[in-house]
C-alpha positions as a Python dict, from the first residue, in 0.01 Angstrom:
ca = {
    (1, 'M'): (0, 0, 0),
    (2, 'E'): (-262, -44, -272),
    (3, 'A'): (-525, -64, 1),
    (4, 'V'): (-442, 298, 86),
    (5, 'T'): (-389, 444, -261),
    (6, 'E'): (-707, 287, -398),
    (7, 'N'): (-916, 427, -112),
    (8, 'L'): (-768, 774, -77),
    (9, 'D'): (-1114, 930, -103),
    (10, 'L'): (-1231, 733, 201),
    (11, 'Y'): (-917, 823, 395),
    (12, 'W'): (-962, 1189, 304),
    (13, 'S'): (-1324, 1196, 421),
    (14, 'G'): (-1222, 1014, 739),
    (15, 'F'): (-939, 1262, 791),
    (16, 'L'): (-1180, 1556, 764),
    (17, 'R'): (-1429, 1386, 997),
    (18, 'S'): (-1156, 1329, 1254),
    (19, 'L'): (-1045, 1692, 1219),
    (20, 'S'): (-1400, 1802, 1286),
    (21, 'L'): (-1418, 1584, 1597),
    (22, 'I'): (-1082, 1716, 1717),
    (23, 'G'): (-1170, 2079, 1646),
    (24, 'W'): (-1492, 2079, 1848),
    (25, 'S'): (-1328, 1883, 2129),
    (26, 'L'): (-1036, 2128, 2135),
    (27, 'L'): (-1260, 2432, 2167),
    (28, 'G'): (-1488, 2269, 2421),
    (29, 'S'): (-1212, 2137, 2645),
    (30, 'L'): (-1026, 2470, 2645),
    (31, 'A'): (-1341, 2663, 2737),
    (32, 'L'): (-1459, 2418, 3003),
    (33, 'G'): (-1110, 2360, 3143),
    (34, 'T'): (-1060, 2735, 3183),
    (35, 'V'): (-1386, 2768, 3375),
    (36, 'I'): (-1298, 2476, 3602),
    (37, 'A'): (-952, 2626, 3663),
    (38, 'G'): (-1127, 2946, 3772),
    (39, 'F'): (-1335, 2740, 4014),
    (40, 'R'): (-1018, 2578, 4150),
    (41, 'V'): (-871, 2914, 4255),
    (42, 'S'): (-1200, 3081, 4346),
    (43, 'P'): (-1239, 3240, 4691),
    (44, 'I'): (-1577, 3064, 4718),
    (45, 'A'): (-1533, 2732, 4897),
    (46, 'S'): (-1819, 2555, 4717),
    (47, 'L'): (-1671, 2639, 4376),
    (48, 'R'): (-1328, 2521, 4484),
    (49, 'A'): (-1480, 2195, 4607),
    (50, 'F'): (-1668, 2151, 4277),
    (51, 'G'): (-1352, 2214, 4075),
    (52, 'T'): (-1148, 1975, 4288),
    (53, 'G'): (-1414, 1707, 4260),
    (54, 'W'): (-1437, 1751, 3883),
    (55, 'V'): (-1063, 1711, 3834),
    (56, 'T'): (-1041, 1418, 4075),
    (57, 'I'): (-1320, 1228, 3900),
    (58, 'F'): (-1221, 1280, 3538),
    (59, 'R'): (-844, 1254, 3585),
    (60, 'N'): (-882, 920, 3759),
    (61, 'C'): (-1155, 774, 3538),
    (62, 'P'): (-1050, 593, 3217),
    (63, 'L'): (-1165, 760, 2896),
    (64, 'T'): (-1341, 444, 2785),
    (65, 'I'): (-1559, 450, 3098),
    (66, 'V'): (-1654, 813, 3030),
    (67, 'L'): (-1742, 728, 2671),
    (68, 'F'): (-1941, 419, 2772),
    (69, 'F'): (-2142, 632, 3013),
    (70, 'M'): (-2206, 896, 2746),
    (71, 'A'): (-2300, 649, 2473),
    (72, 'F'): (-2498, 394, 2674),
    (73, 'G'): (-2572, 550, 3014),
    (74, 'L'): (-2732, 879, 2910),
    (75, 'P'): (-2986, 713, 2675),
    (76, 'E'): (-3103, 509, 2974),
    (77, 'I'): (-3215, 830, 3145),
    (78, 'G'): (-3379, 972, 2833),
    (79, 'I'): (-3093, 1178, 2690),
    (80, 'N'): (-3056, 1081, 2326),
    (81, 'T'): (-2844, 1227, 2047),
    (82, 'S'): (-2593, 1104, 1789),
    (83, 'F'): (-2281, 910, 1885),
    (84, 'Y'): (-2086, 1195, 1726),
    (85, 'V'): (-2220, 1442, 1985),
    (86, 'F'): (-2180, 1189, 2265),
    (87, 'G'): (-1820, 1130, 2159),
    (88, 'I'): (-1731, 1499, 2150),
    (89, 'T'): (-1901, 1558, 2486),
    (90, 'G'): (-1718, 1270, 2651),
    (91, 'L'): (-1383, 1379, 2511),
    (92, 'V'): (-1446, 1739, 2624),
    (93, 'L'): (-1538, 1633, 2977),
    (94, 'Y'): (-1237, 1404, 3007),
    (95, 'T'): (-983, 1645, 2859),
    (96, 'S'): (-1114, 1948, 3051),
    (97, 'A'): (-973, 1807, 3376),
    (98, 'F'): (-621, 1800, 3231),
    (99, 'V'): (-666, 2142, 3070),
    (100, 'C'): (-779, 2276, 3407),
    (101, 'E'): (-461, 2161, 3581),
    (102, 'A'): (-240, 2299, 3302),
    (103, 'I'): (-408, 2639, 3328),
    (104, 'R'): (-403, 2630, 3707),
    (105, 'S'): (-27, 2578, 3696),
    (106, 'G'): (-8, 2887, 3476),
    (107, 'I'): (-226, 3083, 3720),
    (108, 'N'): (1, 2983, 4009),
    (109, 'S'): (302, 3112, 3814),
    (110, 'V'): (156, 3465, 3800),
    (111, 'D'): (292, 3687, 4074),
    (112, 'T'): (37, 3736, 4351),
    (113, 'G'): (108, 4108, 4340),
    (114, 'Q'): (-70, 4122, 4004),
    (115, 'A'): (-399, 4003, 4154),
    (116, 'E'): (-354, 4219, 4464),
    (117, 'A'): (-298, 4528, 4249),
    (118, 'A'): (-610, 4446, 4045),
    (119, 'R'): (-819, 4412, 4359),
    (120, 'A'): (-672, 4735, 4492),
    (121, 'I'): (-813, 4931, 4198),
    (122, 'G'): (-1157, 4777, 4249),
    (123, 'L'): (-1165, 4488, 4002),
    (124, 'T'): (-1384, 4192, 4096),
    (125, 'F'): (-1248, 3838, 4107),
    (126, 'T'): (-1393, 3764, 3762),
    (127, 'Q'): (-1245, 4082, 3615),
    (128, 'T'): (-909, 4012, 3779),
    (129, 'M'): (-899, 3662, 3635),
    (130, 'S'): (-1013, 3753, 3284),
    (131, 'Q'): (-821, 4079, 3240),
    (132, 'V'): (-506, 4033, 3449),
    (133, 'V'): (-429, 3678, 3555),
    (134, 'L'): (-546, 3452, 3269),
    (135, 'P'): (-371, 3642, 2986),
    (136, 'Q'): (-42, 3588, 3170),
    (137, 'A'): (-129, 3236, 3282),
    (138, 'F'): (-200, 3117, 2928),
    (139, 'R'): (153, 3212, 2824),
    (140, 'S'): (306, 2997, 3095),
    (141, 'A'): (58, 2717, 3028),
    (142, 'V'): (126, 2686, 2654),
    (143, 'P'): (368, 2386, 2677),
    (144, 'P'): (153, 2170, 2910),
    (145, 'L'): (-164, 2272, 2726),
    (146, 'G'): (-5, 2166, 2399),
    (147, 'S'): (83, 1825, 2541),
    (148, 'V'): (-270, 1779, 2675),
    (149, 'Q'): (-429, 1867, 2343),
    (150, 'I'): (-199, 1643, 2140),
    (151, 'A'): (-293, 1357, 2375),
    (152, 'M'): (-656, 1448, 2311),
    (153, 'F'): (-598, 1427, 1935),
    (154, 'K'): (-480, 1069, 1979),
    (155, 'N'): (-766, 991, 2216),
    (156, 'S'): (-1006, 1083, 1938),
    (157, 'A'): (-925, 744, 1786),
    (158, 'V'): (-1076, 583, 2098),
    (159, 'V'): (-1391, 789, 2040),
    (160, 'G'): (-1406, 648, 1688),
    (161, 'A'): (-1435, 299, 1831),
    (162, 'F'): (-1777, 391, 1971),
    (163, 'G'): (-1933, 416, 1628),
    (164, 'I'): (-1942, 790, 1553),
    (165, 'G'): (-1895, 693, 1188),
    (166, 'G'): (-1686, 838, 908),
    (167, 'D'): (-1367, 910, 1104),
    (168, 'L'): (-1025, 759, 1036),
    (169, 'Y'): (-1078, 474, 1281),
    (170, 'S'): (-1411, 385, 1120),
    (171, 'V'): (-1256, 395, 774),
    (172, 'G'): (-988, 148, 881),
    (173, 'R'): (-1242, -80, 1047),
    (174, 'N'): (-1472, -80, 744),
    (175, 'L'): (-1192, -152, 500),
    (176, 'T'): (-1071, -451, 700),
    (177, 'S'): (-1401, -598, 817),
    (178, 'A'): (-1646, -510, 540),
    (179, 'Q'): (-1413, -524, 241),
    (180, 'G'): (-1166, -778, 375),
    (181, 'L'): (-853, -579, 295),
    (182, 'A'): (-520, -659, 461),
    (183, 'F'): (-501, -521, 813),
    (184, 'I'): (-144, -386, 817),
    (185, 'P'): (-163, -163, 504),
    (186, 'V'): (-502, -25, 611),
    (187, 'L'): (-378, 44, 963),
    (188, 'T'): (-70, 212, 819),
    (189, 'G'): (-292, 454, 630),
    (190, 'V'): (-488, 532, 946),
    (191, 'A'): (-166, 585, 1141),
    (192, 'I'): (-35, 822, 873),
    (193, 'G'): (-353, 1028, 902),
    (194, 'Y'): (-313, 1068, 1277),
    (195, 'L'): (59, 1138, 1238),
    (196, 'I'): (-20, 1425, 1000),
    (197, 'I'): (-258, 1572, 1259),
    (198, 'T'): (-28, 1534, 1560),
    (199, 'L'): (293, 1639, 1384),
    (200, 'S'): (122, 1947, 1240),
    (201, 'A'): (-12, 2032, 1585),
    (202, 'G'): (336, 1987, 1733),
    (203, 'A'): (489, 2219, 1474),
    (204, 'L'): (221, 2482, 1539),
    (205, 'L'): (278, 2449, 1914),
    (206, 'A'): (651, 2508, 1865),
    (207, 'V'): (576, 2829, 1673),
    (208, 'I'): (338, 2948, 1947),
    (209, 'E'): (597, 2872, 2215),
    (210, 'R'): (857, 3080, 2033),
    (211, 'K'): (611, 3368, 1996),
    (212, 'V'): (528, 3351, 2366),
    (213, 'A'): (895, 3337, 2461),
    (214, 'I'): (963, 3651, 2258),
    (215, 'A'): (662, 3829, 2409),
    (216, 'R'): (781, 3751, 2759),
}
């Protein structure tokens, strides 16, 4: 394990870079997925069709294809930015479809009488969703949302393969290819980094689930 202990500074910087990637992707996918879930249950047919199409496309398209399109397709039409931004954007788009379905399942678990009562007192659809339905839906959606986000954390390693630079995957690749260190010890260090992230997220999710269970 000398390959790990002697390069702890690189692993630490890669760990922080991966956390940054995961943090932005988490916020973006939750926000976008919530909006798409609203489209999926909207009374407007065009919005429902858009939401259904979005979920159908991104749930059935491999993440690598989405990332290839972001990294190499968009520059072909004049959209240029860093691979870091492309990676986050691709991960947000891909994960938002799964977030949408998790939230939609939570919305469907809310009694229809809640929405009917909100409409009866004059609330619009947007107000009903934001003030009445979604707060209850998020409670029911915590377990599936947690699973989706933990999967996204692991998918961030795939994003690292597209050259965003500085993340845990890139650290492992540089140590093995550029410095010629043994593959297994280096990979073990990378795996430990991702395990710390996912296990911590799982523990936090368990706490949130207990809080939600008490509140309900």
